[in-house]
N, C-alpha and C positions, 0 to 999 in steps of 0.2 A: 525473737529474731535480733541478733546483734548487728552492729554496724560492720560493714565489710571494708577491708583495706582495698587499695587500688588493685593489687595482685589478686586477692581473693575474689573481689567483685568482678574483675575482668575474667578470671577463670570460670566463674559461674556463668557469666553471659556468653563467654566463648564456647563452653561446652554445650550450652543450650542452643546457641546459634548454629554450631556444627551439626547437632542432631537435627535441628529444624531444616538446615540447608540440605543435609543428607536425605531427609524425608522429601524435601522439595525436588531433589534430583530423582529420587525413586519414583515420585509422582510423574515426572516427565517421561520416564521410560515407557510405561504402558500408554500414556497419552500420545506420544510420538507414533506408536504402532496403531493406535485406534484412530487418531485424527489426521495423521500425515503432516507434511510440512505446511500445506495450505491451511489446515485446521489449526496448527500451532501458531501460524501467523495471526489468525483471528484471536486466539487465546492470549498471545503476547500483547496485542493491541489493547484488549480489554483490561488485562492485568496492569499494564504500564500506565494507562490512563487513570484507572482506579487508584493506583498507588500514588500518582501525582496529586489527585484531588484529595486523597486521604491526608497528605501533608498539608495541603491548603486548608482542609476542614479543621485541623487541629491548630493551624496558624503558628506552628513552632512552639506552641504553649508547653508541651511536655518538657522540652529542653529549658525553656524559660522558667517553667515551674520548678524544675530540678534545681536550677541556680538560686531562685528565690527561697525555696524551702531549705536548701543546705545552708545559706547565709543566715537565715533566721533561727534555724535549729542550733547552729554554732554559737549564736548570741543568746540562746535561751528563750527566744520569743516563739514558743511552740504553738500557742493559741492563735497568734497571728498567722503562722504557717498553715494551721488547719483551716482558717477562714479563707486564705488564698486558694487552698485546695478546693473548697466548696464552690468558690466563684468560678474556678476553672471547669469544674464538672458541669455547672449550668451552661457555660458557654459551649462546651463540647456537645451537650445534648442538642442544643439549638443548631449548631453548625452541622451536625450529622444529618438532621432532617433536611436542611437546606441543600446540602451537597448531594444527598440521595436523589432528591427531586431534580436537581440540575443534571446529574449524570444520566438518569433515566430518560429525561426529556430531550437531552441534546444528542443522545446516541445515534439516531439516524442521520442527523446533519453532519456530525463528525465523521461517521463511517463513509458517507458519500464524498466528503471533502478529500479524504486520503485514499480514495479509490479502493476501499475494502468494505463494500456494503454488507458482506456476510458477517461483519463484526457487531452488528446491531444487537442481536440476541445475547451474545456473551457479555457485552457491556451492560445491558439491562439486567442480566442475571446476577451480576456481581454487585450491582448498585446498592441493594439493601444492607450489604456488609458495612457501608458507611454510617449506618445508624448506630452501631455499637463500637466500631473501632476508634472513633474519637474519644469516647469514654475510656476505653481500654488504654489508649495512649496517655491520657491524663493520669490514670491510675499508675501506669508504669513510670511516668515522670515524677509522681509523688514519691513512690517507693525509691526511685533512683536518688531523689533529693535527700531522703532519709538514709541513703547509702545502704539500702537493703535490696540486694539483687536477686535473691532466690525467687520471689514471686514473679518477677519479670521472666526469668529463665524457664520456670515451670509452665507459665502461661504460653510461652512461645512453642514449647514442645507439644503441649496438649492441642493448641490451635492447629499445628501442622498435621498431627495425627488425624484429627477429624477432617481437616481439609483434604488430605490425601485420600482417605477412605471414601469420602463423599464424591470427590472429583472423579476418581477412577470408576467408582460404582455407577454414577449417573451417566458418565460418558459411554460406558458399556451398555447400559440399559437403553439409552436414547439413540444409539448409533443406527438402529434399525428404522427410526423415525426420520432421520436425516442428519447430515454432518453438522449443520448449523445448530440443531437441537443438542447434539452430542457435545459440541464446544460450549454451549450455554450451560449444560449440566456440569461440565468440568469447572466453569467459572463459578457456578453456584456453591461449589465446595468452600469458597471463601466466606460465604454467609454462615455456613454451619461452623466453620472454624472460629468465626467471630463470637458466636454464641458460647462455644466451649471455653474460649479464652476469657470471656466476660465472667463466666461462672467461676473460674479459677481466681480472677482478681477480686471478685466479691468475697470469696472465702478468705483470702489473705487480708482483705480490707477489714473484715469483721474481727479477725484475730488481732490485728494491730489496734483497732479501736478499743477492744477489750483490754489490751495491755496498757494503752494510754490512759484509760479510765482509772486503772490501778495506781497511776502515778500522778493523779490530779493534785494532790497536796503539794508535791514537789514542784509541779508546773506552775501552780498558783503563786508560789513564792518567787519564781524566777521570771514571771511574765508581767509586763506592765499592762494594767487593765485597759488603757486606751487602745493598745495595739489590737486587742481581741475584737474591738469594734471598728476596725479599719473599714472605711466605706468601700462598697463594691466598685464604685466609680474610680476610686484611687487605685484599687487592685487591678482593674482592667487597664487603666492607663499605664501602670508599671509593666503589666504582662505584655501588652501590645508593643510597648516601647522596646522590650527585649525580644519579643517573639517574631516581629516582622522581619528583622535581619536574620534571625535563626531559621525561619521558614524558607527564606531565600537560599540560605546555605544548605539546609537539610534536604531540600528538594532537588539539589543539583543533579545527582546521579539519576534519580527517577525522571527528572525533566529531560536529561540527555537520552535516556531510553525511550521516552515518549516522543521526543523529536525524531529519533531513528525510526520508530514505528510509523510516524507520520510521513517521513520523507523518502524512505528506502524505495517504496514502490514508485513514487513520483520521479525519483532521480535515476532509477535503473530500468524503467519500463522500455526506454528506447533501445538500450543495449541488450537486455535480457528478455524483453517482453513482459507483459503484466503478470502472467502466471509464473514465469521464471523469477521475476522480482519478488513475488509473494513467497515463493519457495526459499529464496535467499533470506527474506525477512523471517521466515519460519525457522531457518537454521540459526540466525542471529538471536531471535527471541526464545526459541525452544531449547537450544543446545548451548550456544556460546555464553549467553547471559547467566545461565544457571551454573556453569562451571567457573566462569570468570568471577562469580560472586563468592567463591569459597575462600580465596586468599584474603578477602576484605573482612571476613568475619571477625578476626581478632582486632583489626583496626576499629571497627564499629564498637566492639565491646570495650576497648580501651577508651574510645571517645566518650561513651556513655558513663564509664567509671570515673574518668579524670575530671569532667566538668564540675561536679559538686565538690570534689576534693580541692581543685585549684580555686574555685570560687570561695570555699571556706577559708583556705590559706590566705587568699588575696584580701578577703574582708577583714582579716586579722593582721594585715600588713606584713605577712611572712613572705617576703620576696625571695629569700633563699629557698624556702620550701617550694614556692612556685617554680623557680628555675630548676630545682632538682626533679620535680615531677614532670616538667616539660621535657627535660633531657631524657628521663627514663621512658616516658611514653613513646617518644619518637624513636628511641633506640630499640625498644621492644617491638614496635610495629615494623621496623625495617628488618630486624634480625629474624622475625618470625614470618613476616609476609613474603619476603624475597624467596625463601626456599619453596613455599607453596606455589608461587608464581612460576618458578623454574620447573618444578616437577610436573605441573599441569601442561605447561608449554612443551616440554620435551616428550611427554607421553600423550600428547593430544590425539594423535592418529589412532593408536590402539584403544585409548580411553573412549573416544567417540564411537569407534567400531563396536566395542563391547557393550557400552551402556545403551547407546541409541540405535546402532546398526543403520541399515538402509533398507527398511522393509518394502519400500515402493520401487527400489532400483533407480532412484532419481540420479540423473547425471549431475545435477546441481549439488546434491549431497556429496557425491563422490569427489567432485572438484573443489567445493568450497568449505565443507564442514570443518576439517582439521585446521586449515589456514585461518579461518575466521575465529575459531576458538583460541588459537595461538595469539593472533593480533589483539583480540579483546582482553585476553588474560594478561598479556604484557602491559597493556595500558593500566591494569589494575594496580601495578606497583606505584604509579604516581597518584592514583586515587587513594591508596593507603596513606601516603604521606600527607596528601591534601586533607584527608579526613581527620587525622590526628592533630596536625598543626592547626586546623580550623577549630577543633574542639578546645585547644589551649587558648586560642584567641577568644573563644566564646566564654571560657571561664574567667578570662581577664576583663570581659565586658567590651572588647574591641569590635563592636558590631558593625560599625561603618566600614572598617577594613574588610570584614567578611563579605559585605554586600558588594563592595567595589571589586573584590576578587572574583566573585560569582558572575557579575555583569561582564567583566573582561573575559572570563573563561567561556561563558555561553556565547558571547559575541564571536570569539575565535571559533567555537564549535560550528556555529551557523555559517559563518563566512567561508570557512575552509571546507565544510561539507559540500557546499555548492561549487567551490573552486576545484576540489580534488576528485569529486565523484565522476565527472566526465572523463578524467584521465585514468583513475585507478579503481573505479567502480566501488564496490562495498569496502574495499581496503582504504579508499580515500575517506569514506565516511567514518570508519573506525580510527583512522589516523587523525581526523579532526577531533574525535573524542579524546584521544591521548593528548593532543595539543591543549585541549581545554583543561585537563588535569594538570599538565605541566605549568600552564600560566597561573592557575590558582595556587599550586604548590609554591612556586617562586614568590608570588606576592605575599602569601601567608608567612613564609619564612623571613622575608625582608622586614615585615612589620614586627614579628616576634623578636628579631635581633635588635630592633630599636627599643623594645620594651624591657626585655630581660636578658641576662647573660646566661646562656645555657650551652651545654656541650653534648653532642650526640655521639660522635666518634672522632678520634684524633686523626691526623693525616696518615700516620702509619697504618692504622686500622682500616681507614678507607681504602688504602692501597691493597692491603691483604684481602679485604672483602672483594675487591674487584678481581684479584687473581684467583681467589677461590671460586667466584662465580664463573669466570671464564673457563676454568678447569672443569667444572661440573657441566657447563654447556657442551664442551667438546666431548666429555664422557657420554652425555645423553645422546648427542648426535651419533656417536659411534655405536651405542647400544641400539638405537633405532635402526640403523643400517644393518647391524648384525641380526636383529630380530626379524626384520623383513626378509632377509635372505635365508635364515636357518631355523627360526623358531616358529614352526607350523606343524607340530606333531599330531594334532588331533583331526586334521582334515576338514575342520569347520572354521570358516573365517571368523565367526564371532568368538568361539572359544579359543582360537589361536590368538585373537586380539587380547583376550583376557590374560593369557600367559605372557604375552609381550608387554602388556601394561604392568603386570606384576613385576616383571624383570626390570623394566626401565624405572618404574617408580621406586621399587625396593632398593636398587643399587644407588640411584642418584640421591634419594632421601636419606640413605645411610652415609653416603660419601660426603655430602655437603656439611653436616655438623662436625664430622671428623676433621675436615679441611679447615673449618672455622676455628676449631680448637688447636689444631697443629700450628696454624699461622698466628695463633693468639689474637684473632679477630674477636672471638668471644672469650672472655676471661671468667675465672671463678667468681669474681664479684658480680658479673652479669648474670651468671646462672643462679647465684645466691638470691637474686631478686625475683627469680621465676618461681612458679608454683612447685609445691613439694614433689609431685610425680616426675617433673622434668629434672629437678635436682637429684632425685634418687637414681634416675636413669643415667645422668651425666657423671655421677661420682666415680664409678669404676673406670669410665673412659678417661677422665681427667687423671686418675691415679696411674693408669697404664702409660699415659703420655707424659707423666712426670709433672703434671700441673699442680697448682695449689689445691690442697684437700678442702673439700667442702665440709661445712659443719654437719655433724650427725643430726639426723632427725630425732626430736625428742619423743 
């Protein structure tokens, strides 16, 4: 397994995350039909709470581990890196047991507190997954630090396959027993997924260990003996010094979703009633969060790939390399994330109708589903920039700035959720989420500007990007109006929605890159930095538009 570049590593993680996300959306389709919006609200509560505790259980150590491993590997201190890895594994094993017990025991108290007592069984069903996922996260952090992304990608896909099959199968089998048991069965899919992912990581771990053993002589010549005996106490002190700020940053999105799961029913029960508020929560957690997570995939992959690369460059005092990588990762995240956000927002109505439908005929789904998806997906653009800029700060070791940004963002989220919800309902809560991401993004970029001189896009390219975006929005709105009026040849709302979604997604996703190339917002140099498949796809378009020719693939 060779070390991966930023682009190659990002491509591997992006493709894996896309497949995993697609499987996650596929999982939600039958679950929405089987469990309904009320059941999906319980499922979302359990999953979001579990996800937040998973981040706490690993204490940000995977990212901290990645940083420490990459720095020591770059300096040739490989045995010290291995000892750090072992110390992290011991911590993960203990943390997994503690968090599993906490989640299982606290389930009834938390469920009662948020006025969703039916969430107890789903929370307890997913709790055992915390036994293995901290270990899996540590393994992924180690491979990430070695700049080997394939094990992480494969394990994500295998995990989702087993999760989907088990979740849907158990929900179907247990539905006859009761809705609460069916939701618990769906949650238990996470446990089976963790077992499958752990098996994959063990396989790759044994392969890497065998490879490292064959290089023992070389390693012994480049490693200082005292480093291999680095005390665990010292290792944990370094890990926690790095990981506490990282965990605060890493859990931001999960914490926001958990906050929403906890407050939506409380804040909307007076205007929508408790059942109505739970249905709106089901729409937010079962539909909107799954679709809004798609544009973020590349940003997360870029973040995972860039931390060890920037850490390695920074440890060698290569500030120009750091600035180049920072500009590149921010540019790639914007140019690839914005089209995904636009396409989902513009086609939200038919996408929701085709994928999820409205099996119960709920008036809340009819009224709120598409607008909630649009609002939450729009906020994802700021989340993308927040995620990538935060990863650069993480690579630079600017942990205090990360923490201050998160504290400010979460403070804004909480305050404005309570201020805006009485006036705008669920849209006020989502607006507070967007404001949280905006605050964190602005603070991250201000700190980065003080540390390094980097360039994302020039003034002219920002202007042309804005014009191209506005043109695609107008095109998408026009296509949606046309589709509503004329594109319903099959006489079935669901299949007509499918055709409408294909029409809107197909035309807008094709028009946007062409507009970016026509306006020279995206140049041949930008495309040259992208993965091979994108370069091969863009070459004939650039040639037809008279742009600079790309280098031929070797």
